[in-house]
N, C-alpha and C positions, 0 to 999 in steps of 0.2 A: 631823581636820576639814580640814586643808590638802589632803590627798590627795582628799577628796570634792570640794572646790572644783576641783582640777585635772582630775578626771574629768568633772565637769560642764562645765568650760571646753572640754575636748576635744570633747565631744558638741555643744556650742553652735557651736564652730568648724566642725565637720563639717556641721552643719545649715546654717550660713551659706554654706559652700563649695558644697554641692549645690544651693543656690538658683540657682547659675549655669546649671544645666541648662535653666532657662527661656529662656536666651539662645541655645540651640543649635537652629537651625532645621532642620526636616526638609523633604523634598520634597512630602509630602502637604499639601493645603490644608484649612483649616476650611471646611466647605461653606457655612455661612451668610455668611461674610465674604470668602471666597476668599483670606484671608491664610494664610501658611505656618504649619503647626502647629509647636510647639516640642517638644523631647524630654520635658519634664516633663508636658505635656498628653498626649502619647502614652502615657507610663507610667501616668498616672491612668486613661486610657481602657482600657488593658489590664487594669487591676485591675477596672474595671466589667465588662468582657467576661468575666473569670474568674468573678466572682460570679454573673453572669447565666447563663453557659453551662457551668458546672461539671458539670452532669449529662450533658453530651455526651461526657465522657471515658469510653471503654469500660472503663477501670480506675479504681478508687477513687483519689482524689487528696487530698492534705493541702492544703486551701484556703489556710490561713494561710501555709504555705511557698510556695505559688504566688504569693500576693500579695506576699510579701517579695521573691521573685525578680523579679516584674514591676516593682516599684517601684525596684529597684536595678540591673536588667539593663543600663540605658543610661547610668548616671551617669558611666561612663568617657568618654562623649562630651563631657564638660566639657573634657577635654584633647585628645581625638582627633577631635572633630567627628562628625557623622553621615555614614555612607556609605550611599548609596542601594542598595537590595537588588539592583538590576539593573546596578550599576557593577562589572563584573568586575575591572577593573584596581585600583580603589580597595579592593576586598575583599582583595587580595593583601597589602597593607601594613597593613590594619586590625588584625590580631591583635597584632602587636608593639606598636603604639601603645596599644591598649587594655590590654594587660598592664601596661605602665608606668604608665598612668593608674590602674589598679586598685590597684597597690602603693602609689602615693602617697596616693590617697583613703582607702583602708581603714586605712592606717597612722596617719591623723589621729585615729582613734578609740581608746578604751581597748582593750588587746590582745584581750580575750575577744570583745567585740562586733565589732571590726574583723575578727578571724579568722572569726567566724560569717558576716558579710556577704560577705567575700571568698570563702569556701567556697560560698555560695549563688550568687555571680556565676560562679565557675568551673563549678558544676553546670550552670548555664544554657549556658555556652559549650561544655561537653563533650557535652551532650544525651544523657546516659545514663539519666536517671531519668524516670519517668512525669510528674512535676511539671514538670521542665525542658522536656520535649517538649510538654506541654500549653500552657505559657506561650508557647513558640515558635509554636504553632498560632495563638494569639490575636495574636501579633506579626505573623503573616502575614495574618490576617483583617482586622485593624483598618485598615491602609492600603488594603486591597482595598475595604472598605466606603466609605472616604472617596473612592476613585476612582469607585466606583459612583455616589455621591451628587454628585460634581462632574463627571459625564459624561466620565470618563477624563482629567481634567486632567493628572495627572502622567504617565500612560501616553503621552498624546499629546506632552507636552512633551519626553519622553525617547525617543520613537519605540519604545515597547515593544509587542510584538505579543501578540495573544491567546494564541498557542502558547507564548510565553515565560512569560506569567503562569500559564497552566495547568501548565506544566512545573515552575515553582518551587513551586507549591502541591501538586502531585502527591506531593511528598516526604512529606507528612504524612497522606496519605489513609488509611493503615491505622491511624493513631493516633486518628482521629476520623471514622469513615466517614459518619455522618449529617451532620456539619457539612460534610464534603467534598462530598457529594451536593448539598447546598444551594448551596455555593459554585460548583460546576460549572454549576448552573442560572443563578445570578447572572451568571457569566462569559459564558454563552451569550447572556443578555439584553444584556449589554454589547456583545458582538460584533454582535448584530443591530441595536443602536442606534448602531453605529459609534463606540464609545468607544476603540477601538484605532487604530493607524496603518493 
């Protein structure tokens, strides 16, 4: 009985700890209010994108696995903070900070569950599986849509060019060609409307 209570307490402690993700602000803004999105909202939105757009993966995906990856992929930001996709210097230090955070956070859980979630987080980081790559695609599309809806708010704020956004998204074109064609048209519309620098 005592070990069951210990396991439950570990899980509750983890749940309380990851609530801190709601305090990690990202660069993208919520379009209705123009306030900055937090990383917990971002992860929830990725889960919605995955459920809605899963049939655009050219290869079959395990949706439950994708959802788990989406919901945990950024919890390390509790310790490391969010690094903007176009921040080249910040990305150099990101990996070491996030690895330390992952070890700390997943160690809070009972060993089997902590190990499972840590492996899913590593899978996302390594980008070797269909599921990890598809979650990454959603992770690229989501802020792009928010920029589209906010008339390039973050792109303008950080002086990001059309070419740079196209370049960073070109990396996943082969993994979801239909989605990429749609995104290219959307980016062209953004360029025509002067949403870039």
